[in-house]
Each structure stands twice: as structure tokens, then as C-alpha cells.
TIKOLTI-821002 format. One record per residue (C-alpha): residue in one letter; x negated, y negated, z. Coordinates in pm, 1 decimal. Example, Ala and Ser with C-alpha at 12.3 -4.5 7.8 and 13.67 -1.06 7.14 Angstrom:
residues 2
   resn       east      north         up
      A    -1230.0      450.0      780.0
      S    -1367.0      106.0      714.0
end
This chain:
residues 371
   resn       east      north         up
      M    -4640.1     2657.0      516.1
      K    -4638.2     2297.0      669.3
      R    -4523.5     2203.4      337.9
      I    -4259.6     2421.3      271.5
      N    -4114.6     2365.7      607.8
      L    -4142.8     1979.4      563.9
      S    -3998.1     2016.5      161.2
      I    -3689.2     2198.3      348.5
      L    -3638.7     1939.5      603.2
      I    -3621.8     1691.3      324.9
      F    -3415.1     1860.3      149.5
      L    -3163.4     1921.4      442.6
      C    -3170.9     1567.6      546.7
      L    -3073.7     1504.4      233.8
      L    -2818.1     1757.5      170.2
      F    -2650.9     1623.1      528.2
      N    -2681.4     1273.9      359.4
      Q    -2519.9     1343.0       60.5
      I    -2228.1     1510.7      265.5
      K    -2193.0     1248.2      506.4
      A    -2140.3      993.9      243.8
      Q    -1853.3     1172.6      108.1
      E    -1689.1     1154.6      403.6
      S    -1455.3      917.8      519.2
      F    -1218.5      768.7      785.1
      V     -835.2      727.1      691.1
      L     -657.1      528.2      938.9
      V     -284.2      628.0      922.3
      G       10.9      375.0      952.5
      K      337.8      522.1     1152.6
      Y      696.9      460.0     1230.9
      D      710.9      473.6     1634.2
      S      853.2      803.8     1772.1
      K      890.4      917.4     2104.9
      E      597.2     1127.7     2120.7
      D      358.0      881.3     1944.9
      K      288.1      569.1     1838.7
      G       18.0      360.8     1664.9
      I     -208.2      397.3     1412.7
      A     -411.8      736.8     1408.8
      I     -781.8      737.4     1308.7
      C     -898.4     1030.1     1101.2
      K    -1215.6     1212.0      982.3
      F    -1168.8     1368.3      660.7
      D    -1417.8     1550.6      439.2
      P    -1269.9     1592.6       81.7
      S    -1529.3     1845.2      -15.0
      K    -1358.1     2130.5      201.1
      N    -1032.5     1941.5      210.5
      A     -979.0     1879.6      589.0
      M     -887.5     1644.5      789.6
      Q     -888.6     1581.4     1151.6
      R     -735.2     1340.2     1417.6
      V    -1005.0     1177.6     1658.9
      N     -836.2      911.4     1812.1
      T     -538.2      698.9     1831.5
      Y     -478.8      289.3     1911.8
      D     -151.0      243.7     2022.2
      A     -132.9     -100.4     2132.4
      V       78.6     -190.8     1799.2
      S      468.5      -67.1     1722.2
      N      582.4        8.4     1406.8
      P      172.7      -31.3     1211.4
      S      333.6       11.5      836.0
      Y       68.8     -180.8      612.4
      I     -296.3     -166.3      684.3
      I     -593.0     -371.8      498.6
      Y     -955.1     -375.9      570.0
      D    -1228.0     -592.7      513.8
      D    -1528.9     -422.6      487.9
      E    -1810.9     -643.6      519.3
      K    -1684.7     -766.0      885.1
      S    -1499.6     -389.0      973.0
      I    -1182.1     -602.0     1049.3
      V     -870.7     -388.2     1006.4
      Y     -530.9     -602.1      975.2
      V     -229.7     -461.1     1053.9
      V      176.2     -587.4     1056.7
      E      403.8     -468.8     1300.4
      E      733.2     -397.1     1141.3
      T      901.1     -514.9     1404.4
      A     1164.0     -808.0     1493.9
      S     1176.5    -1086.3     1752.1
      K     1256.9    -1459.5     1791.3
      D      922.7    -1560.2     1621.6
      G      965.4    -1242.9     1390.8
      G      729.9     -932.9     1380.7
      R      363.6     -914.9     1441.4
      M       54.9     -937.5     1264.4
      T     -248.7     -777.0     1402.3
      S     -653.7     -808.6     1368.1
      L     -880.5     -503.8     1537.0
      N    -1235.4     -455.4     1503.2
      F    -1333.6     -126.8     1435.3
      D    -1615.2       51.2     1556.4
      R    -1712.4      320.1     1278.6
      K    -1978.4      522.6     1512.5
      K    -1714.0      606.5     1753.6
      G    -1387.2      602.0     1551.8
      E    -1268.8      307.3     1761.6
      L    -1042.8       -3.7     1696.2
      I    -1051.6     -313.3     1905.5
      A     -817.2     -567.7     1970.2
      L     -896.6     -908.0     1825.7
      N     -554.2    -1058.5     1834.0
      S     -195.0    -1062.3     1739.3
      V       10.5    -1358.9     1606.4
      P      418.1    -1368.2     1484.1
      T      510.9    -1359.1     1116.5
      Y      770.2    -1602.3     1192.7
      G      978.1    -1334.2     1010.9
      D     1198.0    -1013.1     1071.4
      H     1058.4     -647.4     1005.2
      P      693.2     -735.9      812.7
      C      622.6     -487.7      573.5
      V      321.2     -626.1      369.9
      L       -2.7     -821.3      430.6
      I     -296.0     -959.3      173.3
      K     -578.6    -1185.0      213.1
      S     -657.8    -1447.7      -35.1
      P     -957.6    -1352.3     -290.2
      D    -1149.9    -1604.0     -107.8
      S    -1067.2    -1497.2      260.6
      K     -943.1    -1844.7      330.3
      Y     -628.1    -1691.6      397.9
      I     -412.0    -1435.1      501.8
      I      -36.3    -1368.3      451.6
      A      193.0    -1139.5      570.5
      G      566.3    -1074.3      374.3
      N      870.1    -1014.4      644.2
      Y     1145.2     -787.5      461.6
      T     1453.0     -844.4      677.6
      G     1349.1    -1248.4      760.4
      G     1313.0    -1277.5      360.8
      N     1029.1    -1491.2      360.3
      F      600.2    -1508.3      347.7
      S      423.3    -1675.5      614.2
      V       53.9    -1792.9      549.4
      Y     -263.3    -1811.8      832.7
      K     -582.9    -1925.0      821.0
      L     -831.8    -1668.2      885.5
      S    -1100.1    -1759.0     1155.9
      P    -1487.7    -1703.3     1036.4
      D    -1551.9    -1408.4     1346.8
      G    -1245.3    -1258.4     1136.0
      S     -996.5    -1281.6     1388.8
      I     -641.1    -1476.0     1273.1
      G     -642.6    -1811.9     1291.4
      K     -353.9    -2119.1     1303.1
      H      -35.3    -2066.7     1089.2
      V      -31.9    -2362.2      783.0
      Q      282.3    -2217.3      615.7
      T      573.8    -1985.7      568.7
      V      790.8    -2019.1      241.5
      N     1169.9    -1884.9      249.2
      H     1334.6    -1740.1        4.5
      K     1700.4    -1794.4     -145.6
      G     1913.8    -1560.9     -305.5
      E     2120.8    -1213.9     -301.1
      S     2188.2     -951.2     -581.7
      I     2504.9     -688.6     -617.9
      N     2433.1     -456.4     -412.3
      E     2624.1     -570.6      -86.9
      E     2445.6     -319.0      108.0
      R     2053.5     -351.0       49.2
      Q     2098.6     -726.4     -181.4
      E     2274.2     -948.5      109.1
      G     1965.4    -1186.8      121.2
      P     1640.0    -1205.5       24.8
      H     1388.2     -926.8      171.5
      V     1015.3     -973.2       29.9
      H      901.7     -639.5      -24.2
      D      534.2     -735.4     -210.3
      L      253.2     -962.6     -259.6
      I      -57.8     -969.1     -479.7
      F     -287.6    -1227.6     -620.0
      S     -336.5    -1234.6    -1007.2
      H     -689.0    -1131.9    -1137.9
      D     -798.4    -1481.3    -1135.3
      G     -667.7    -1532.8     -811.0
      K     -504.5    -1869.9     -921.1
      Y     -130.6    -1734.6     -844.4
      L       55.6    -1514.9     -599.5
      L      305.3    -1249.9     -678.6
      V      605.3    -1189.3     -489.4
      A      857.7     -886.2     -479.8
      D     1204.2     -965.9     -348.6
      L     1385.2     -656.9     -312.7
      G     1715.7     -853.2     -199.5
      T     1729.3    -1099.9     -475.2
      D     1602.5     -920.6     -766.5
      R     1321.3    -1137.9     -852.1
      V      962.4    -1172.7     -872.5
      E      832.4    -1490.4     -739.1
      V      493.5    -1680.7     -891.0
      Y      307.6    -1950.6     -694.5
      S       36.1    -2140.3     -783.2
      Y     -271.6    -2154.6     -495.6
      K     -476.1    -2411.4     -385.5
      A     -684.3    -2318.7     -144.8
      D     -741.7    -2685.0       11.5
      D     -379.5    -2825.1       43.4
      N     -211.5    -2878.6      332.8
      E       17.3    -2588.3      225.3
      P     -133.3    -2374.7       18.8
      F      129.7    -2222.0     -214.2
      K      372.2    -2391.7     -460.9
      W      653.1    -2230.1     -581.2
      E      635.8    -2213.8     -982.5
      E      991.1    -2160.8    -1027.7
      S     1016.7    -2120.7    -1418.5
      K      725.0    -1881.1    -1428.8
      G      897.7    -1612.1    -1191.7
      I     1109.4    -1356.3    -1346.1
      K     1433.9    -1153.5    -1246.0
      V     1449.4     -768.8    -1291.0
      P     1842.5     -571.7    -1401.9
      E     2075.4     -650.1    -1118.0
      G     2072.7     -399.3     -841.3
      H     1757.0     -286.8     -940.7
      G     1550.3     -383.6     -644.5
      P     1158.9     -484.8     -696.4
      R      987.8     -314.0     -431.4
      H      593.9     -272.2     -522.5
      I      408.1     -466.8     -827.9
      K       48.1     -382.2     -938.8
      F     -134.9     -530.6    -1242.3
      T     -296.7     -320.3    -1497.7
      N     -653.3     -286.6    -1546.4
      D     -639.3     -629.6    -1792.6
      G     -428.1     -838.8    -1565.4
      E     -214.8     -834.3    -1877.1
      H      129.4     -628.0    -1724.4
      L      275.2     -620.0    -1429.5
      I      391.8     -246.6    -1302.7
      I      745.0     -364.5    -1089.1
      V      842.5      -27.0     -908.4
      E     1252.8     -142.2     -883.6
      E     1344.4      103.5     -581.9
      L     1757.1       83.0     -595.5
      S     1766.1      226.8     -958.6
      E     1455.4      440.0     -922.2
      T     1297.4      315.5    -1253.3
      I      967.9       57.0    -1290.3
      G      980.6     -265.5    -1512.8
      I      698.2     -368.0    -1725.4
      A      615.6     -754.7    -1774.8
      S      376.7     -971.3    -1978.1
      Y      200.0    -1144.4    -1786.2
      D       15.2    -1519.3    -1879.2
      E     -150.1    -1789.7    -1708.7
      G      123.5    -1705.0    -1442.1
      Q      424.8    -1706.0    -1628.3
      L      581.1    -1369.8    -1630.6
      K      837.1    -1216.5    -1910.1
      Y     1014.8     -879.6    -1810.2
      L      951.4     -631.5    -2153.7
      E     1126.5     -281.1    -2023.8
      T     1280.7      -16.5    -1803.4
      K     1163.7      321.9    -1739.2
      S     1350.8      591.7    -1555.6
      L     1141.3      798.2    -1269.5
      K     1372.2     1102.9    -1382.4
      E     1597.5     1270.0    -1613.7
      E     1915.3     1129.7    -1695.5
      T     2059.4     1454.1    -1598.6
      K     1921.7     1425.0    -1235.3
      R     2205.1     1396.8    -1029.4
      E     2012.4     1373.4     -689.4
      K     1984.4     1000.7     -570.0
      G     1656.5      861.9     -480.0
      S     1399.8      572.1     -371.5
      A     1162.1      452.5     -554.0
      A      854.1      344.4     -302.8
      E      486.0      360.2     -375.3
      I      269.0      294.0     -717.1
      Q      -99.4      380.4     -712.6
      F     -319.5      350.4    -1049.2
      I     -564.8      631.3    -1120.6
      D     -907.2      438.2    -1090.6
      G    -1066.3      345.5    -1420.6
      S     -707.7      391.3    -1623.3
      D     -422.6      239.8    -1668.0
      S     -253.9      568.5    -1566.4
      F      -40.5      525.2    -1274.9
      I      170.8      736.1    -1002.7
      V      524.5      640.5     -890.3
      S      712.5      819.8     -544.5
      N     1067.9      828.5     -544.5
      R     1205.8      958.8     -168.1
      G     1555.6     1059.6     -105.6
      D     1726.0     1326.6     -203.4
      V     1444.7     1320.9     -501.6
      N     1126.8     1393.5     -350.4
      E      925.3     1336.9     -671.9
      L      616.3     1181.6     -808.4
      T      561.1     1100.1    -1168.4
      L      259.4     1018.9    -1351.0
      F      274.0      769.5    -1667.3
      K       -5.4      830.8    -1866.1
      N     -179.4      541.4    -2047.2
      D     -278.3      747.5    -2351.4
      S       47.8      817.3    -2466.7
      D      457.0      722.9    -2357.5
      Q      445.5     1100.0    -2182.1
      Q      577.2     1106.8    -1805.9
      I      531.1     1421.3    -1599.8
      T      719.3     1456.3    -1273.1
      F      588.5     1705.5    -1031.4
      S      665.0     1779.5     -637.5
      A      393.8     1738.5     -371.4
      G      625.8     1941.4     -110.9
      V      698.3     1676.4      146.0
      E     1004.8     1498.3      261.8
      W     1019.0     1161.1      170.2
      P      668.9     1009.3        9.1
      R      653.0      721.7      118.0
      Y      289.9      618.8       72.9
      F       26.4      848.6     -128.6
      M     -331.1      739.3     -218.8
      V     -524.7      885.1     -537.2
      L     -848.7     1102.8     -381.9
      P    -1197.0      942.4     -524.2
      D    -1231.3     1271.5     -747.5
      K     -947.3     1124.7     -924.3
      S     -818.9     1465.4     -955.8
      K     -612.2     1557.4     -622.6
      L     -353.6     1277.7     -401.1
      M     -313.2     1261.7      -27.6
      V       52.0     1233.5      -29.8
      A      269.5     1149.0      360.7
      G      541.2     1277.4      417.6
      Q      750.4     1040.3      636.3
      K     1040.9     1289.8      713.2
      S      862.3     1611.7      716.7
      N      630.4     1455.5     1002.1
      N      298.0     1552.4      761.4
      I       49.2     1451.0      540.6
      V      -76.7     1665.0      229.8
      I     -279.9     1707.2      -81.6
      V     -194.9     1836.4     -429.8
      D     -345.6     1794.3     -780.5
      V     -269.0     1558.5     -993.3
      P      -85.6     1706.9    -1282.7
      E     -223.2     1786.3    -1621.1
      G       -7.2     1861.4    -1905.6
      D      299.7     2097.8    -1767.4
      S       81.7     2251.6    -1553.8
      E      230.5     2359.4    -1162.3
      N        1.6     2226.1     -934.4
      K     -261.9     2460.8     -788.2
      T     -326.6     2293.0     -461.5
      N      -82.1     2217.4     -229.5
      L     -250.8     2202.9      170.3
      E     -102.8     2062.3      442.0
      V     -379.9     1889.0      651.4
      L     -230.2     1660.6      934.7
      K       75.7     1701.2     1105.7
      I      184.0     1352.7     1218.2
      D      504.2     1210.2     1303.6
      N      695.9      938.9     1078.3
      P      335.6      839.5      872.8
      V      414.4      550.4      635.6
      F       95.8      475.1      535.8
      L     -276.7      564.2      468.7
      L     -547.4      354.3      415.0
      P     -958.9      531.0      358.3
      L    -1239.6      353.1      537.1
      K    -1573.4      527.9      387.1
      Y    -1890.9      575.3      656.6
      K    -2194.3      308.8      582.0
end
């Protein structure tokens, strides 16, 4: 009897640990509202498609982009605000046991409305891209993970043909090449993707490589950029034209190849292309389109097939692919909710469309696994 009880106990412990391993925290960045602000800390159980808000860190404003250092358990967030010194970039410790964020330090970004940040591959620097400021700022990272000394701010110049949205430079995304030698910067305002060489030991570690960057078709407005798995092509989400651009990449050199539309030619509704996420282990990817369209498009890597589908939310600014690769978690900025939907197969309709959280103005989702 004791052996049976011991076996049951061991089985239950293993089962509990397995279930626990599947669960994760999800940090939800959102624009401030009258009732709510800051980062919502949620628990998510994918086995049940259940999400629960357990805490809030409300000492930041408009936290629209968040990254995480898993080794140090430190969260970095941009505050999409404006002042004489620009917006803010803030570092926070994450207490996994309590599900709490604890402030480390905060620094100015020297450009208004920062909307993206990234760490250098060697973890020596952290870089914030400023949308309205039209520039990006570089800080050293301290050994404890806090943000250290400001070392460089790079200002873009130029404009393009859309007088309302492209009156000047608007840095919107930052990404490093797979080998870590180059930083690529998408500028919605100038219709360009710029390339900077990276030398970690230089006083100013980023140097503009003018001949290596590209100009996308006028008025397209590059918003987000991601490399394919092999690092040989760059996918460019072009917000204003509701298209994606495809460019080749070789040792820092970009070459624009082609454009693909996110919607059918007969569709008259006006959209606004937003996020791109790859499905892990493949070159299939999904792009969201906001505005009056409110759809997502799956580009399959094994064919030229495009599958457009709805998540049933308004203004799907951000989404993420869940670990089983068959479902998405989608944030509806203007419908004030987060839902889970199926990644479509063929022309089949979504079978799952489940609202998991009501929340004001969600614009970013960051999963953090339990340890």
C-alpha cells in the first residue's frame, strides 16, 4: 500500500511540474487610459487557454515595447512619451515568485515617443528607437543589468511623399543581423531601411553605412523588419501601403526585391499594417493590418499562398504565436481585449476565438516562462 501511495505521489508531483512548466507570465504593455496605466502582469495557462491578471506596475506611462533578459530576470521598457529630453527607457527587476516588477532605473531617450528597443547581441548596449524624434539612442548596460552611460544618439534626416505621416524621419524598428555585425533601422518617415556597422569597443559603436541601406517604394512607410531564418532575406512591413517588402541581405548589403499586398485589390477599406511574427521553425509568417481592415495575413513558406483571416478584434496592433504554433494571442487595441485564435490551415475558418482578458488599450505582449 505504501508503495502504491508513493507511486501516486510521485506521479502527481511530475504532473504538477509538467503543468507548471506549461504556464507562463505574460506582460501586457498598454497605452494609458483614465482608468488604467502601466504594465499588466498576467498568468497564462495554454492548456486551458486561461489568462488572469495578477498584478500591475503603474509607475510607467505608455509602455509600448518590452524586452526581457532571462538570465538576469530584468525587464526593459520604453515609455512612449515626450519631453525636453524625449521619452523614457526603464529597467525593472522581475520577481517570478511574487509576479512583481521592481524599479531599477530610468533614463531619457533623447527623442520623443520611443517605440522600440533592443539589446546588442553581446549585451553590452541597449538601444531605443524614437518615432517622433526620428533618431535612436545608445546606452551601456551595467553588470547588474541596469541602464548605464549614454554613449550615442544618431539622428536621421529626410522625408517622403506622405505629407501627414512622412514630414520627417520616424524611426520605428531596430534589428541586428544574425552575425551581430550590423544594426538595421526601419524609418517610416523617410521610406528607408538604414544599415549601421557595429563595433562594440568604439566610443560611438554605430557607424552609418550609407551605401548598404535601401529605399522602399515612395509612400510605403517601413514599420517593422524581421530576418528570415537563414538571415538571407529581410521582410519589411510597410504600414502606409498595407504591403510587405522583401529584400535580399548579404554581409550588410540590402537590395529591395519585391512587394506583396496584404489585401485583395478589390478591397476598398483603408488599413494600417502593423506587426509581423514568424512561426518558429519555419519561414512562414503572419502580418496584422489595422484600420478599417482589422485582419491578419499568413504567408506560407512552402508556397506563394496567402491566407487572410480575422481575429475578431478592433485594431490588432500586436500578437504572438503560442508555443504549440497552432494558435495566436492577439491584442485588440481599440476593442480593449486579448483573444486567442487558430492559425488557419487552408481556407478553413477559425474554430477557436476566445476572449481571455478585457484590458484597456493593449499594444504589446511579452511571454515569460516559469523557471
